[in-house]
C-alpha positions in Angstrom: 14.4 -3.9 -1.1 16.0 -5.8 -3.5 17.9 -7.4 0.0 14.4 -8.1 1.6 13.1 -10.1 -1.8 16.1 -12.4 -0.7 14.7 -12.8 2.7 11.2 -14.1 1.2 12.9 -16.7 -1.4 16.3 -17.2 -2.4 15.7 -18.1 -5.8 12.4 -17.0 -7.9 10.5 -19.7 -9.7 10.5 -19.5 -13.2 6.7 -18.9 -13.7 6.6 -16.0 -11.7 9.5 -14.4 -13.2 8.0 -15.1 -16.6 4.9 -13.2 -15.2 6.7 -10.8 -13.5 8.1 -9.5 -16.8 4.5 -9.0 -18.6 3.9 -5.4 -19.4 0.9 -5.2 -17.0 3.1 -6.2 -14.1 6.0 -3.8 -15.1 4.0 -0.9 -15.4 4.0 -0.8 -11.8 7.7 -0.7 -11.4 6.6 3.1 -12.1 3.6 3.0 -9.5 5.4 4.1 -6.0 3.9 2.5 -2.9 3.5 5.9 -1.4 0.4 7.2 -2.9 2.2 10.7 -4.4 3.3 10.9 -1.0 7.0 10.3 -2.8 6.6 13.5 -4.4 5.8 16.1 -1.6 8.8 17.8 0.3 7.9 16.1 3.3 11.2 15.1 5.1 9.8 11.0 5.9 9.4 10.9 2.2 12.5 12.4 0.7 14.8 9.8 2.8 13.4 6.8 1.1 14.6 4.4 -1.3 11.9 3.8 -4.0 9.6 0.9 -3.3 7.2 0.1 -6.0 3.9 -1.7 -6.5 5.7 -4.0 -8.9 8.1 -4.5 -5.9 5.5 -5.2 -3.2 3.5 -7.5 -5.7 6.9 -9.4 -6.5 7.6 -9.9 -2.4 4.1 -10.8 -1.9 4.3 -13.8 -4.5 7.7 -14.9 -3.1 6.1 -14.7 0.4 3.2 -17.0 -1.0 5.8 -19.9 -2.3 7.4 -19.2 1.0 4.8 -20.0 3.4 3.7 -22.9 0.8 0.6 -21.6 -1.0 -0.5 -23.1 -4.5 0.8 -22.1 -7.8 -2.4 -19.8 -8.3 -2.4 -18.3 -4.9 1.1 -17.5 -5.5 0.0 -16.1 -8.9 -3.4 -14.0 -7.1 -0.8 -12.6 -4.8 1.5 -11.1 -7.5 -1.4 -10.0 -9.7 -3.5 -8.2 -6.7 -2.1 -4.8 -7.3 -2.2 -5.1 -11.1 -5.1 -2.6 -11.3 -3.9 -0.6 -9.4 -3.9 3.7 -10.9 -1.5 6.1 -10.6 -1.0 7.5 -7.2 -2.9 4.4 -5.7 -5.4 5.2 -2.9 -5.5 8.8 -4.0 -7.4 7.3 -7.0 -10.0 6.2 -4.4 -10.2 9.3 -2.8 -11.1 10.4 -6.0 -14.4 8.5 -5.5 -14.8 9.4 -2.4 -13.8 6.1 -1.1 -12.1 6.8 1.9 -12.4 4.7 4.4 -12.5 0.9 2.8 -10.4 1.9 0.0 -11.3 -1.0 -2.6 -12.1 1.1 -5.7 -8.9 0.7 -7.1 -9.2 -3.1 -7.2 -12.3 -3.1 -9.4 -10.2 -3.6 -13.2 -7.8 -6.6 -12.1 -9.8 -9.2 -14.0 -10.6 -7.3 -17.0 -6.5 -6.4 -16.9 -5.5 -10.1 -16.4 -7.4 -11.5 -18.4 -6.9 -9.2 -21.4 -2.9 -9.3 -21.2 -1.5 -10.3 -24.3 0.7 -13.1 -22.4 -0.7 -13.1 -19.0 -3.1 -16.0 -19.9 -0.8 -18.1 -22.5 1.9 -18.2 -19.7 0.0 -19.5 -16.9 -1.5 -22.3 -19.6 2.0 -22.9 -20.3 2.6 -23.4 -16.7 -0.8 -25.4 -16.1 -2.4 -22.9 -13.9 -5.7 -22.2 -13.7 -6.4 -18.6 -14.9 -9.7 -18.2 -13.0 -7.9 -19.4 -9.5 -5.4 -16.8 -10.0 -7.9 -13.8 -10.5 -8.7 -12.8 -6.8 -6.6 -13.1 -4.0 -9.2 -12.6 -1.3 -10.4 -16.2 -1.9 -7.1 -16.9 -0.2 -7.1 -16.1 3.4 -3.4 -16.3 4.1 -2.8 -13.9 1.1 -5.8 -11.6 2.4 -8.0 -11.7 5.5 -10.0 -9.2 8.0 -7.9 -6.7 9.6 -6.4 -6.8 12.0 -5.3 -10.4 11.3 -1.8 -10.9 9.4 -2.1 -11.9 5.8 0.7 -12.2 3.3 0.3 -8.6 1.7 -0.2 -7.1 5.3 3.3 -8.6 6.4 5.1 -7.7 2.7 4.0 -4.1 3.1 4.5 -4.2 6.7 8.5 -5.2 6.4 9.0 -2.9 3.3 7.6 0.5 4.7 9.0 -0.6 8.1 12.6 -0.4 6.5 11.6 2.2 3.8 10.2 4.4 6.7 13.6 3.9 8.9 11.5 2.1 11.8 13.1 -1.2 11.7 16.1 -3.0 10.1 16.8 -5.7 7.8 17.8 -8.1 10.7 14.1 -7.3 12.7 12.7 -8.4 9.2 14.4 -11.6 8.9 13.8 -12.3 13.0 10.4 -11.9 12.1 9.8 -13.7 9.4 12.0 -16.8 10.7 9.2 -16.8 13.4 6.3 -17.2 11.1 3.9 -20.0 10.1 0.8 -20.1 7.9 -2.1 -20.9 9.7 -5.4 -21.9 8.2 -6.6 -18.7 8.0 -4.0 -16.5 8.7 0.0 -16.3 9.4 0.8 -16.5 13.5 4.3 -16.4 15.4 5.4 -19.0 17.4 7.1 -16.6 20.3 5.8 -13.2 22.1 8.6 -11.1 21.3 8.9 -10.9 17.4 5.1 -11.0 17.3 5.2 -8.0 19.8 7.5 -6.1 17.8 5.9 -6.7 14.5 2.7 -5.0 16.1 4.9 -2.2 17.3 6.6 -1.9 13.5 2.6 -2.0 11.9 1.4 0.3 14.3 4.3 2.8 13.5 3.5 2.5 9.7 -0.2 2.6 9.8 0.5 6.3 12.1 1.7 7.3 8.9 -0.7 5.7 6.4 -3.6 7.8 8.7 -1.3 10.8 9.7 -2.5 14.3 9.1 -0.1 14.9 6.4 -0.9 11.9 4.5 -4.5 12.4 4.7 -4.5 16.4 3.7 -1.8 15.7 0.9 -3.9 12.7 -0.6 -7.1 15.1 -0.9 -5.5 17.5 -2.5 -3.7 15.0 -5.1 -7.2 13.4 -5.3 -8.7 17.4 -6.5 -5.9 18.0 -9.1 -6.8 14.7 -10.4 -10.6 14.9 -10.4 -10.3 18.3 -11.8 -8.1 17.6 -14.7 -10.1 14.6 -15.8 -13.2 16.7 -15.4 -11.1 19.4 -17.9 -10.4 17.2 -20.5 -6.4 17.8 -19.6 -6.1 13.5 -18.4 -8.6 10.5 -19.3 -9.2 7.8 -17.1 -7.5 5.4 -19.6 -4.3 7.9 -18.4 -5.0 6.5 -14.7 -3.9 3.3 -15.7 -0.6 4.0 -17.8 2.6 5.2 -14.9 3.2 8.1 -12.5 6.2 9.6 -14.6 4.0 9.9 -17.6 0.8 11.0 -15.6 2.4 13.7 -14.4 3.8 14.5 -17.5 1.1 14.8 -19.4 -0.8 17.1 -16.4 2.3 19.1 -16.6 1.4 20.2 -20.3 -1.4 22.5 -18.8 0.0 25.2 -17.1 -2.7 25.7 -14.7 -2.0 22.0 -13.3 1.6 21.9 -14.1 1.5 25.3 -11.2 -1.0 23.2 -8.9 1.6 19.9 -9.3 4.1 22.1 -8.1 2.2 23.4 -5.1 1.9 19.6 -4.0 5.5 19.4 -3.9 6.1 21.8 -1.9 4.0 20.6 0.5 6.0 19.7 3.6 3.8 20.2 6.6 0.3 20.8 8.0 -1.8 22.3 10.8 -4.9 22.3 12.9 -7.3 24.7 10.9 -10.7 25.8 10.8 -13.6 25.6 8.4 -13.1 29.2 7.2 -10.0 28.6 6.1 -9.9 28.5 2.3 -6.9 26.3 2.4 -8.6 23.6 4.7 -9.8 20.3 4.4 -11.1 17.9 6.6 -10.5 14.1 5.4 -11.1 10.9 7.4 -9.4 8.0 5.8 -8.7 4.1 6.5 -6.8 3.0 9.5 -4.3 0.4 9.2 -3.2 -1.5 12.2 -2.0 -5.5 12.8 -2.6 -7.5 15.9 -0.8 -10.7 15.2 -1.8 -14.0 17.1 1.0 -15.6 18.7 0.3 -19.7 19.0 -1.2 -21.2 22.5 -1.1 -17.3 24.0 -3.5 -15.3 21.8 -3.3 -11.8 19.9 -0.6 -9.4 20.6 -3.3 -7.0 22.4 -4.3 -10.1 25.0 -0.8 -10.4 26.6 0.9 -7.1 26.1 -0.8 -4.1 28.2 1.4 -1.6 26.1 0.0 -2.6 22.8 -3.1 -2.7 23.8 -3.1 0.7 24.6 -1.5 1.8 21.6 -3.7 -0.2 19.7 -6.8 1.4 20.9 -5.9 4.9 21.0 -5.1 4.7 17.3 -8.2 3.0 16.8 -10.0 5.9 18.3 -7.9 8.8 17.0 -10.0 11.8 15.7 -10.0 12.2 12.0 -13.1 14.9 11.9 -10.6 18.3 12.2 -9.8 20.5 10.0 -6.0 20.8 8.5 -4.4 23.4 6.1 -0.9 23.8 4.7 -0.9 27.8 6.0 0.0 27.9 9.5 -0.7 31.5 9.2 -4.4 31.0 8.6 -4.4 27.8 11.1 -6.3 27.8 14.1 -4.9 26.2 17.4 
């Protein structure tokens, strides 16, 4: 992943480097991008390299510099996941925020303003604190789907390489073709835009897959019950994943549940009567990038139009189980 960061920017600016070394940011080094799925036995996740929220946040900030954004916008990008709890969007599931998946963003302002170092570092570089607290105010950094923002660009490139869907050379090719418009990142040419849309959809199929939805729900139930039983506290969600898992596994019951979760490798169609079955709708993520002078990929490429439409329409209202013998085809 370090090679990918070097594509974004050859040298990290001093102010970004100093902020990235703070305690609140370093915590993200132990929060994986894959929402706990990296702990399962699913083959896809077993073959990956580590890809942390820290790496994603730093990459997003470097891309903001790459696309000539203000220092406030760059810092807002760096901080945009600073409130991410352990297992990321699984905690959205704990709070029944399956579709928007925005619950985990709520604590960001408090964390930044109360960090022992961040406000003084920002002041030392003459960067307005208020301008760094919400990256949603910068459309290039974050905009409405299916537009391409800096955040979506970084995690798409990062995940496509990590999942083995694309290469570093492809990432470099696509990045070189992009430029910042007023509201979104746009491609200059059709071919890299079409490839990017395809890679985005491949990643989107992982994020919204039967396995991810089911496994995230199982993990959400473990976390929810552990909170209810007093095994962990709300504050423990904002430590890091190794520490949280260690705390969870001190209890025999939750240690067994965690081990069972780690053994998950596949899910199957099931029915309501199966006690292991879950029906879990969740957010679908895809990108339909704009090509300068031509429109969106879906407007110029019939195949991608069909693939995006099929993905958007895919039915998530069905029961799934990790027990094949109890499933109902």
